[in-house]
N, C-alpha and C positions, 0 to 999 in steps of 0.2 A: 504494499499500499504506500502511496506517495505521501510525503509530508503535507500536513495541512496546518496553516497558520490560523490560530483562533484568536479573535478579540478577547481581551481579558474577561469581559462579562460572560463569555461562553466557556471559559476554561474551567474544567473540573479541578485542576490543580490550584488555581487561584481561589476558587470558592472554598476548597478544603483548607487552604492556608489561612483564610479568614477565620474559620472555625478553630483552627489550632492555635492561632495567636491569641484569640479570646480565651481559650482554655488554659494556655500557658500563663497568661497574666492572672487568671483567676486562681489557679492552683500551681504555683511555681514548681516545676519538676526538679527534684534533687539530682544534680548532674555530676557524676563521679568522673574526674579527669585524671588520667595518668598522662602527663604531657611533658614537653621538654623544658629544661631550665630557662631557656631564653624567653619563653612566652607565658609563664605561669600566671603572673600578675595581670597581664593584659587579658588573658583568656578568662580569668575569674571576673574581671570588670566587665567584659563583653557579656558574659552570662547574666550578671546582675542587671546590666542596662537593658538587656532584652526581656528580663522578667523571670529568669530562672534562678535556681539556688546552686551555686558552685560548691564542690568539695574536692580538694586536691589530695587524694589519699593514695599514696604510692609506696607504702611500706609493706614489705612481705609479712604475711600473717594478718594483715588488715584489709588488703585490697580485694581479695576474693570475697570475704565476708561483706564488705561494704558494697560490692557489686550486686549482691542479692538484696540490699536495702534500697539502693538508688533507683531512680526512675529511668535513667539512661547512663551509659558509660562511654567515655572516649579513651582510646588507647592511641597515643601519638608517639612515634618512634624517632623524634627529633634528636634526643640526646640519650640513647639507650645504654645507660650505665648498667653494670651487672645487677644492681638492686632493682632498677626499673625493668630490666628484662624479666626477672623472676616475678615481680609484681604484675607485669603485663600478662604473663601466662596465667597467673593466679586469678586476675580480674576477668580475663576472657572465659576461663573455666567456670568461675563463679557466676558470671552473667548468664552463660549458657544454661547452667543448672537451674538458675532461678527464673529464666525466661525474660531477663532484662535485656532490652535492645542495646546493642553496642556498635560503636563506630571504630574502624581501623583507619588510621592515617599513616601510610607507609612513607614517612618523610625521607627524601634523598636516597631511596633504595636504588639498586642497580650495581654501581661500581663498588659500593662500600659493603664488605662481606658480612659483618656482624648484623647490621640492621636488615640486610636483604634476607639472610637466613631466618631471622626472627619474623619478618613479615610473612614469609612463606609458611612458617609454622603456625602463625596466628590466623592467616586467612583460611587455612584448612579447618579451623574451628568454626567457620561459617559466620562471620560477622553479619549483623543486620545491614550494615552499610560500610562501604569503603570510599574514602575521599582522598583524592590526590590530584596533582597536575598530570598532564598528558604523559610526560616521561616516566613518572612514577607508576602510573597505571600500566603502561607498556612494559615496564620492568617487572611488575608484579605478575604479568601474564607471560613473562619469559621471552618477550619479543624485542627487548632493547637493553642496553647497558645503563639506562637511566639518563638523567639530565646533568646539568652542571651544578652539583650540590643540590640546593633546594629549588633551583630555577629550571623550568622546563625548556627543553630544546626541541620539542615536538609540538605540533598543533593539536588542539582539542579534537578536531575531526579525525586526525590520524590515529587517535586512540579509540575511536568509536567501536570498531570491531573487537578490540581487546576488552573494552569495558563490557560489551555484551557477552563475550565468552566467559569472563570472570563472573558476571552476574548469573549466568546459566549454570556454571560449574559449582558455585558455592551458595546459590540461593540468596545472594546479597544484592542490594541496590548499590550500583557503582556510580559515583559522582566525579566527573572530570572537570576540574576548575580551569577557567581560562577566560578570554574576552567574552566568549559565549559559553556558559556552563552547559555541560551535557550530562544528563542523568538517565540511567536505564536500569530496569529490572530484568533485562534480557529479552523482553517483549515490547514493552512500552518505552518510548524515548521522550524525554522532556528537555527542551533547550531553553535557557533563560539568558536573555541578552542585557539584563540590568547589570549595574556595577560601575566601577571607575578605576582607571589605572593607578590612582594613588594607593589602592589597596596593596599593590605590589611593592610599595616603598615604605611600608610599615611592618616592622618585625612582628610576626604573629598574625598577619592578616588572614592567611589561609588556615593556619592552625586553629585560630579561634572559631572559624567557620565550622570545623569538625565538631567542636564542642557545642555549638548552636544546633547542629544536626542531631547530636545526642539528646539535647534538651527537647527538641521537637518530636523526636521519636518517643521520648518519655511521655510527652503531652498527648501523643496519639494513642497510647495504650488504652484499650477498652472502648475506643470510639468506632472501630471498624474502618478507619481511614488507613490506607495502605502505607507501607514504609516508603515507597517511592514518593507519594504525595507529601509525607512528613519531611523527607529530605528536601524536596522541592520547596516546601514552605519555608524551611530554614534558609535556603539559598535566596529565596525571594525577599524575605524580611531583611536579610543581611545586605544584599546588593542594593536594594532600594534605599536602605539607610546610608550606604556608601555614597550613592548619588547625591543624596541630600547633604551629607557631610562635605563632599567635594565642592558643592556650590557655595559653601560658606568658608572654605579654607584657602589659605595662602600657600600651602605646601604640606608635606607629610607630617610635620609636627603638629600643626593646628588641626590637620585632618584626623589624626589619631584621637584627639580629644573630642572633636566634633562627631566622630563616628559613635562614641558612647552616648552622646546627647541624642543623636538621631535614632539610635536603637531604642532608647527610652521613650522617644516621642512618636515613633511611627505607630499608626493606628490600623486596626483591621480594615476600615473603610478606605485607607490609602492604597491598599494593595491592588485592587482592581484598577484604580486610576493610573498607577505607575507601572504595573507589570508588563513586561514584554516576553511572552511565553509562546513557545511552539510545542505542540504535543503530536506525536505520531506513533505508528506501530511499525516495528521493523519488518 
């Protein structure tokens, strides 16, 4: 079936994003983050601004237990110290056992052997969602050597087939971040054209998005809304807030602060007005 561009008012993804943002603000999901040392504070502030409740529990002996308590879990491999590697395994297993949705962010995998092996081990545990740039998704699928550190050297569309294959293999939603985000569950494909290049100039811009995805997956529990729609809702809220922040910013420093304000101020009714979404079937 060929792609069909839907006005926001007709998009099921946008209408479900409205529901989930309202739900997230009404009952803040406890979002358990095992994330890298570079972005911990920024990620926690992003979650608070969006309306979620962050918890940075990365201690072995606690991370698995806490994954069963949390609404959603993020495992980010940006700085995988031995302690964090063990905590990540424990959290993934704890989340799986408890039915807690969890997100894997395979930061900078490909050429770097420790994190690449860990990402392959964790994805085999079937995360609810995987978020990465195009080079990271291609590397996770075994189709490239990765990008230049955390920077992608491949286009989003170049990773479309790899994203679909990963989604089908592991039953995960795969979200490829880029100028146009591409999200798929292996059958449905959602493209989101919102966002701003200033996101790439703030440390943690992508990593924090993974945490927001975990929060929205937590908010979706018990609603019947699909994981794909929950991940798309997170991307929409985050990228629409980024556009608002960029319009008020002089550069990356003021943008980082404005992004937190924009996340706190974006309202459910704003989504349909600002969303640029394309939905299709592969």
